[in-house]
N, C-alpha and C positions, 0 to 999 in steps of 0.2 A: 419104387424109390425114385427113379429118374423121372423128371418132368419134361415134357416137350414144351418148347418155347415157341412163340410165334415170331415171325419176322426174322430179324437179322441174326439172332443167336443160333448157333448150331444146336441140334437136338442132343448131341452127345455130352454136353456140359451139364453136370448135375449140380444140385444145390450143395454148397460147401457144408452145410449143416448136416447133410446126409452122411458125411464121413466122420462126424464126431462120435466118440464112443457114447454108449448110453450112460445116463447118470447112475453111477453105482455108489454114490455118497462120498467118493474120494475127491472129486473135483479136478479141474484141469491143472491146478497149481501143485497137486500132490503126485506128480509122476514119480517113478522110482528114483530118478536122478535128484529131483528136488527133495524127496524124502531122505535120501542118503545125505545130502548137504545139510538138511535140517538136523539130522541125527548127529552129524559131525560137529555142527555148531553147538548142539546141546551137550555133547561130550566135552568139547573145549570149555564151555561155560561151567560144567560140573567139575572138571579138573581144576579150573581156576578157583572155584569156590572151595574145593577140597584143600588146595594148597594154602589158601587164605585162612581157612579154619585151622589147619595144622600149624601155621605160623602163629595164629592167635593163641593156640593151646601152648605152644613152646614159649611164647612171651609170658603167658600167665604162669607157667611152671618156673621160668627164670625169676619173675617178679616175686613169686611165692618163696622161692629159695632165698632171694636177697632179703625179703622181709623177715624170714625165719632167722637168718644170720644176724640181721640188725636187732631183732627182738632178743636174741641170745646175748649179743654184745651190749646193747644199749638199754635193755629192759630194766636193768637195775640202776639206771641213771639217777632217779629221784632218791633211791635208798643211798646210793654212793654220795650224793650231795649232803644228805643228812649225816653220814658218817664222817664227813670232813670236819665237822665241829668236834667230834671225838678226837680226831687226829690233832686238831688245834689245841684242845685242852691238854693232851699229853705233851705237846711241844711247850706250852706255857708252864706246866708243872715241872718238867725237866729243866726248863730255863731258869727256874727259881731255886734249883738245888745248889746249895753251897757245899763246900768241903765239910763243914761242920754238920750239916744235915745228913750228908752221905755217911759220915762216920757214926752218927747217932742212930740211923735206921737203914743200914745197907741192904737188908732184905726187901724193905718197902721200895726203895729206889730201883733195885734190880727187878722187882716185879713190875713196876711201871715201865721200865725199859723193855722188858720181855713182851709185855702186852702191846706196847707200841710197835715192836718189830713184827708181832703176829698180825697186827692190823695192816701194816705195810705189806706183809707177805700176802694177805688176803686181797689187798688192793692189786698187787702185781698179778695174782692168779686170775683176776677178772679184768686185766688190762687197764687198770687205773694207774696212771703214771704221774709221778710227782714232777712238777716244773719248779726247778730251783735255780733261777738265774743268778749270776754272779756280777758284782760291780765291774764295770768296764765292758760288759756285753752290750750289744745294740738293743735298743727298745723295739719290741715287735708288738704292735697294737692288737694282733690276733692272739697273742699269748699273755700279754702284760697289761696291767691297768696302772696308768700313771697317777700316783697319789699327789705328787707335787713336782715342780720344776724349779731348778735353782742353777745359777751360774757357778761353775766350779772350775778354778784354774787347772789347766793341764788336761781337760777333757773336751771331747767334741760334743756338739749338740746332738742329743739323741742317745747318749751313753747312759747306761744304768749306773747310778751313783749309790743307791741304797736299796736293799730288799727288806720290805716290811712284812711280807707274807708270801708263802709259797703258793703255787697254783697246782691244778691237777687237770689231767686229760683222761678221758675214757675212750679207748680206741683212737680215732682221729678227731674226736669232738672235745671241745673245751668244757670242762666241768666248772672250773673257777680260774680266773686269770691270776697270775702272780702280781702282787701289789708292790710297785717299785717307785723310787724317786728317780727322776730323769734330769740329766744335765741340759742346760740351755746353752752350754758352751762356756768358754772362759769369760772373764769380765770384758766388757766392751772397751775398746781403746778410747781414751778420752781425747777430745780434740785439743790440739796444742793452741794455747792462747798466747798472744804476744803482748 
């Protein structure tokens, strides 16, 4: 193993390569300490990936639950919009009933009223709520549709002065806005002319 050198170098110094381990396929970089560090890094990476995958699965579960609730609540939105015309027809029919008609056909009128109440009960069961603003309330563009604006003495601008049609909500979503007339305020003060 040791080589003798000529000249100035002492003979007891060996070639440093003589002390290297034989090539067993592991390589110099894969000493047990390096291998342990590599395994720790791999474990850390796998833990991180596992936690991310678990978070993704939890987010998917929550999103699925939210979508299921929304589908349950809002799935009938189109059907509910179609049923609003049935409600409107009941309102118009009952609005035209006079005392004379009521006396002439009390059973018919009572049947129409009962059917309308059943429709409203079905709406309530499915969280369809009637929006019935009253004159004097503030106009809310998220809930109301302004059909006209007029100056009315004794009112503030933005007050509802007339209700022409009720609105409906399903859950927290608007199905149809209430149709209202809105005050533009009292008459404008006329300039004094001399």
